[in-house]
C-alpha positions, 0 to 999 in steps of 0.5 A: 670274647669272640662269642661277644664280638659276634653277638655284636655283628649280629645286632648290627646286621639286624638294625641295619636290615628290617626285613630280617627284623620283621621275619625274626618277629613273625618267627618269634610269635607263630611258633607259640601254640605249636610250642605250647602244644608240644610242651603239653605233649611232652611235659603236661605243662601249657594249654590250647587257646578254646577260643582259637579252637573253636573258631577254627572248628566253626569255619567248617559248619554249613547249611546243607539244606532248608526246606518248607512244608508246603513248599509254597504257601497260600495266604495265611497258611502255617509252614515248618521250615526245617533247617539242616546244619552240618559240621564237615570238620573231621576232627573238632566238635562245634558247640552252637550257642543259639539259633532263630530266624527273623522276619519283618513280613512273616509271623515267626511262631517258633522262638530262639533255640537257646543252648543248641548244643554241639555238633560232632565231626561229620554229623547233621543237626536239623533245626525246626521253625514255624512261621505263618503267611501274611494276606499279601501274596509275594517272596520273602527273605526271612533269615536263619542266624546261628552264633557259636561260642566265641565271635563266629556266627551264620546268618543266611536269608532263605525265599518263602513263595506265598500264592493265592491261587486256589485249586479250581472246580468247574462244569465239564459237561451237564445236560441241556434240559433237566427233567424232573424225577429223572436221572441225569448226569453232570461232570466236574473237573478239578484241577490244580493251577499252583506250583505245588501239589495239594493233599486230601482232594475231595469233592462233595455235594452241599445239601440238597432237595435233589437225589445226587449220588455219589455222596462224595468223591475222593481224589487224594493228591493233586499234582499241578496241572492235572485235571481230573474229571468226576461224574455225579448222577443228580435226580432232581426234584425242583429248581434248586441249584446243586453246590459242589465244594472242593476240599484240600490241603496245602501242607497242614492248612485246609482250603475249599473252592466251589462251583454252583450247577443250576438246575432248570427242569423241562421236557428232555430234547431226546427223550421218548415222544409217544403219539397216536394216530389213525384212530377208529372208534366202534361201538359195540354191544357191550363195550366201545372198541378203539383202535390206532397206531402208536409212533415213537417219534423221540430219540430214545427208546420207549420201554413197556409201552402200555395203552389204555383208557383213563378214568372215568372210563372203565377198561373191559375184557378183552383189551382192558390194556394193550401192551405194546412192549419195546418202541425204538425211535421212529418204530410204531405199532397197532393197539386195541383197547375196549372200555365202557364211557361214563354215563353221558360222556361225549369225550374220553381220554385215551393213556398211553404210558411207557418207562424210560431208561431209568424206569420212570413211567411217562404218560400222555394222554389223547382225547377221544371224541365219543359224540353219537358213540354209545356201547349198547347193551342186551337190554338196549336190543330189547327196547321196543324202540330199537326194534320197531312195531310188531307185526300185526298178522294182517295185510294190508289192503291191496297187498295180496297180489304183491304177496302172490308174485313174491310167493311164486318168485320164492318157489321159483328160487326154491327150484333153482336150489335144488337144481344147483345143490347137487351141482355144487356138492362136489365143490362143498367137498373140496371146502370141507376138505380144506376146513378140516385141514385148517381144524387139524392145524388149529388143534396142533396149537397146544399148550405144554403143561410144563410151561409156566409162561415165566410164573415161577410160583405156578399158582397165579394167572398163567397157571390159571390160565392153563387150568381153564385151557385144559378144561376148554373154557378159552374164554376163561383162559383168555382172561388169564392169559391177558392179565399176565401181559397187563402185568409183564408186556415182555412175556412172550409165552403169555402173548402166545397163550393169549393168541391161541385162545383168541384163535380158538374164539374165532377172534383171528385179527386180535389173535394176529396182534398177539403173535406179533407181540410174542414174536417182537420178543422172540423173533425166532420162536418157530412155535410162535411163527406156526401159530400165527400162520394157522391163524392167517389160514383160518382169517382166509 
């Protein structure tokens, strides 16, 4: 009876207080899963709602990272977006139904991922999508969506940047004037003005009529805003411009830029410039001798300077070609060339040549006025017209008295000679002593047998000159040594040997130039200085 009374009292309390009713209802419904779980663990009866469990676990799924390759696209580029999903839960795996990326501005090349699978607790799952940019630069926001088993899903937009800025290729420096067949250098600058690095950067000249070295230049990875300078050597063979192309990759996408270098050949403003002055033309018995000075008026050195005559004139011994050697800017040297003019020639050309730093031979012509100048041969000297009429042996009338007076004068001169001869005998002895000293000095101007003058084989011109020199045939020896200087104007030993032979032949002025050429090459050689001093004594 008392239990019934208590129950009735409780009902009256609940119905009279609405707050109590709400609390009881909450307590009634909330413990159901827990009780079911307890029942399952205790007695094996009952089960947990899978929907509620997957919904609870899906709340721990998040997108850990989104990466693009390339990070910034160019119009038309294909890129890969890698989306990294992570389960931050500790107990329950999460089943993913599907995943996809959608965009109205970009072309998505990867379809929907169906039945992706399950991500365990603490694990990550990468998903890769391929997309292609349009032709319009800008920032676009494709949307990544992933659905789970149940009503839960993820929807995440991410940015994709499209820039149309290419890698730049410009001309940093080039010659003011391109010289035909002369190697010139052009320097290009490669710079990446984009916000992301590019790879596989390579600069290559297009096919051309010119000689271009190197054939290509590889840079590799080029970071933003870092200029790289690349030199190319160009030997022009005309006026065709040169096209340079820079190829590079933005991700897997190949791009290129180009620059054109104009070529207009002319004369270099710095190149060595030789001119001839102080020309003296002297006719000889068998040839014409031309002397003068050659000066380098350019800003670069002239190497292996040689002076000779141009066809149809024929250069002859002893100075077929005159090797001056090196002429620095503003330097000059004297020369001497012997030649036979062509028949009835009133002008011939003097040819001056040199080599530039690239070994290119450059020649200039200087006209020689030969009006009234001829070379007299031995037959010309035998011409009666040049010798005059032969004497008849009979004095013309009225000349007997003059002949007598001339005879008396001759006798007087003879007596005076006898008188002064004895007086000058002592001075003649002094002169003879001086001459003997000079001859003794000349005899010391010898060549060593071991000296091959730079002739490694020892069987060509220098060796032949040594052979003639030992035989005392100084003229033939001089011809051989001269041929060596023709072939190699920088051979100081050949110049010295040539000068000794000319000293022996009493051609002291020419020998002086030979010693000077040898000393230009070897200024500290005491043997050359001694030979020059001996030659100068004989010139006095």
